[in-house]
C-alpha positions as a printed NumPy array, in Angstrom:
array([[-25.454,  46.013,  86.32 ],
       [-21.689,  45.614,  86.862],
       [-19.503,  44.496,  84.044],
       [-15.872,  43.606,  83.728],
       [-13.325,  45.625,  81.695],
       [-11.244,  43.63 ,  79.062],
       [ -7.628,  44.663,  79.263],
       [ -5.465,  41.808,  78.07 ],
       [ -4.353,  41.515,  74.31 ],
       [ -5.263,  37.785,  74.103],
       [ -8.794,  38.615,  75.21 ],
       [ -9.068,  41.296,  72.41 ],
       [ -7.723,  38.857,  69.83 ],
       [-10.114,  36.204,  70.82 ],
       [-13.145,  38.489,  70.499],
       [-11.935,  39.972,  67.142],
       [-11.235,  36.517,  65.689],
       [-14.351,  34.549,  66.754],
       [-16.893,  37.27 ,  67.757],
       [-19.953,  38.329,  65.707],
       [-19.715,  41.821,  64.118],
       [-22.779,  44.116,  64.127],
       [-22.682,  47.444,  62.484],
       [-24.373,  50.729,  63.467],
       [-24.39 ,  54.277,  62.108],
       [-21.779,  55.436,  64.744],
       [-19.988,  52.159,  65.81 ],
       [-19.275,  48.528,  65.321],
       [-19.776,  46.009,  68.037],
       [-18.139,  42.696,  68.174],
       [-19.555,  40.268,  70.747],
       [-19.249,  36.789,  72.069],
       [-21.502,  34.995,  74.488],
       [-19.769,  34.72 ,  77.937],
       [-20.32 ,  33.729,  81.576],
       [-19.896,  37.308,  82.645],
       [-20.599,  40.55 ,  80.942],
       [-17.402,  42.387,  79.812],
       [-16.718,  45.297,  77.682],
       [-13.706,  46.984,  76.002],
       [-13.257,  50.048,  73.785],
       [-10.951,  50.019,  70.848],
       [ -9.84 ,  53.456,  69.789],
       [ -6.562,  53.627,  67.844],
       [ -4.318,  56.515,  66.914],
       [ -6.073,  57.072,  63.625],
       [ -8.941,  58.719,  65.672],
       [ -6.689,  61.706,  66.678],
       [ -4.595,  62.836,  69.502],
       [ -4.931,  61.455,  73.008],
       [ -7.324,  63.962,  74.17 ],
       [ -9.798,  63.198,  71.526],
       [ -9.364,  59.379,  71.893],
       [ -9.867,  59.546,  75.535],
       [-13.102,  61.603,  75.134],
       [-14.353,  58.937,  72.656],
       [-13.676,  56.26 ,  75.068],
       [-15.378,  58.089,  77.874],
       [-18.5  ,  58.674,  75.719],
       [-18.589,  54.992,  74.73 ],
       [-18.142,  53.619,  78.177],
       [-20.923,  55.847,  79.528],
       [-23.324,  55.025,  76.69 ],
       [-22.647,  51.369,  77.216],
       [-23.112,  51.703,  80.977],
       [-26.546,  53.371,  80.392],
       [-27.621,  50.382,  78.159],
       [-26.017,  47.695,  80.359],
       [-29.084,  47.341,  82.569],
       [-31.11 ,  45.996,  79.637],
       [-28.762,  43.219,  78.74 ],
       [-30.493,  39.711,  78.955],
       [-27.631,  37.352,  78.518],
       [-23.963,  37.901,  79.462],
       [-21.654,  38.618,  76.584],
       [-18.231,  40.093,  75.89 ],
       [-18.376,  43.301,  73.804],
       [-15.827,  45.176,  71.927],
       [-16.905,  48.576,  70.827],
       [-15.193,  50.194,  67.899],
       [-16.322,  53.631,  66.824],
       [-16.388,  54.675,  63.17 ],
       [-14.2  ,  57.593,  61.981],
       [-16.156,  60.796,  62.123],
       [-15.817,  64.531,  62.562],
       [-17.867,  64.694,  65.716],
       [-18.639,  62.046,  68.267],
       [-21.708,  62.348,  70.53 ],
       [-23.037,  60.393,  73.531],
       [-26.533,  60.455,  71.992],
       [-25.343,  58.818,  68.772],
       [-23.418,  56.054,  70.68 ],
       [-26.214,  55.452,  73.025],
       [-28.846,  55.165,  70.264],
       [-26.573,  52.882,  68.231],
       [-25.867,  50.514,  71.217],
       [-29.639,  50.38 ,  72.096],
       [-30.59 ,  49.653,  68.489],
       [-27.857,  46.938,  68.014],
       [-28.944,  45.286,  71.338],
       [-32.435,  45.149,  70.215],
       [-31.685,  43.917,  66.728],
       [-29.415,  41.084,  67.971],
       [-31.981,  40.327,  70.777],
       [-29.49 ,  40.882,  73.49 ],
       [-31.948,  42.747,  75.668],
       [-34.741,  41.545,  77.896],
       [-38.093,  42.577,  76.485]])
C-alpha cells in the first residue's frame, strides 16, 4: 500500500490538536481519519544527535511500511517514539501492529 508523507507544519498541528492519541510500549501514535493514508515521524533534538534521530526515523518508517498493508481505513498517522536507550525495528513493528489491532484500524 502506498501512503503519503506529511511534511507541512499546519498538517502536523492539525493532527496533534484534533487527533486521537494511542500509547504503546515504544511509541505514541496520533491519528485522524482521512481520505488518503498519510504518515509522519516526529523526532526532536531531545532524542540525540542527527545520526541517532535519522536512524529512529528510518526504523519507524520501515516498521510502518511493513504494517501499512493491513490498514483497513485510510487515516493520517503521526508516530512519536518514546525516549529510550535503544530503539529496535522489532519493538516499533510490534507496537504499531498491536495499536492498529487495538484501535480496529486493520482488516481482519
